[in-house]
C-alpha positions, 0 to 999 in steps of 0.5 A, a space after each residue: 895238088 900244087 898244079 891245081 893251086 897254080 891254076 886256081 891263082 891264074 897261073 899256067 900249071 905246066 910251069 911246075 913239073 915234079 919228078 922223083 929222080 935218084 941221085 945216080 940217074 943223071 941221064 934221066 935228070 937231063 932228059 927231064 930238064 931238056 923236056 921242061 926247058 922245051 915246054 917253057 920255051 914253047 910257052 914263052 912263044 905263045 
């Protein structure tokens, strides 16, 4: 729903990423953040 609202207002919905990660899952958190950072860097180059 949040990504749909972004798109409705002219924003790229890929700029928002949500994930349910528990507090002891640091490896999963780091992997998600690295992936999201890579996407944002790619989008900045467009």
